[in-house]
N, C-alpha and C positions, 0 to 999 in steps of 0.2 A: 395790346396783343390779346388775341382770343385764347381761351383755354381749350385745348384739344380734347379734354375729358368731357366737355359739355356737348360738343357736336351740334349739328344743325338738325332741325326737325325732331328734337327730343324734348322731354320734360325734365331732363337732368338739370340740376342746379347746384350751386355751391354757396355756402354761408360765407360771405366775404370777410376775410380778416382785415381788409382795408377799412371796414366800417365797424370793427370791434367784434366781428363774428368769429366762430370757431374754426373756419376753414374746411369743414367737412363737406363731402359731396353727397348728394341725395338723388335717388332715382326718380323722384317726383316732387312737385310743389306740395302735395299732400304730406309726404314724409318730412319735407323741410318745415312746413308749418307745425307739424307735430313735435318737432324738436325744440320749438321756441316756447318759453313759458314766461309768465308775469305780464304786467300791464305795460303797454307802450308808453314811454316817457317817464315811467316810475321805476320798475324793477325788472324790465324785460331782459332776458338772457337766454343763452343756449343751454339745453340740458347737457350734462356731462355724459361721457361714454357710458359710465355705469348707470346713470339715470335712463338713458335711451334703451339699454339692454333690459333694465328692470321694467320698462314700459312695453316690452315685447318687440321693440325694433331690433333689426339685425342688419348685417351687411350681406349683400348678394355676392355672387361669384365674381362680379366685376369690381367689387369694392365700394359700391354705392350703398348708403344707408337706405333701408326700405322700412315702411311703416310696420310690417309684420311679415313673418315667413309663412308660406303655405305649409300645411301639414304634409308629411312625407307621401301619403297616398295621392294627394292632389297634385303634388309636384310631379310624381311619376306619370299621372294621367295627362298632365299638361305638356310634359316634355318627352313623352314616349314617341320615338320616331315611327313613321309609317313603314310597314314591311316593304322590302325592296320590290319594285314593280307595281305597288299598289297605287291606284288612282286616289288623289286627294279630293275629298268631297267638299263642296261649298254649301251643302244643305245645312239648314239650321240644326242645332243640337236637339235631341229629343227633350221633351219637357222635363223629365226627371233629372237629366244632366244639367240643364240650365239652372234649376233650383239649387243643385248642390254646389254650383260655382258662383252663385250670386254673392257679390260683395268681396270676392277674393282678388280682384285685380287692382285695388288701390295700393299699388306698391310704390 
């Protein structure tokens, strides 16, 4: 049976309890990989919730663990809706905005 929280065409994943994992859901394979520690075959394990929080990980609004949260001003800039009736541009971001967002989308 497929898991409805994982969906199609997403990078969402779950650490499978069937194989000894923690059962948590992650927004990306990057976040999933970040929650694993130790050497495979020796002492590999999942980070605890406390360890993930201490590492800067957090849960997003949908309940998936993410590798890090965006600072509040960047969240507002990314999520601000366009004014009613405004045309949405597909033009590239100005150079100064691209530089400020670099590396923030590994969620």
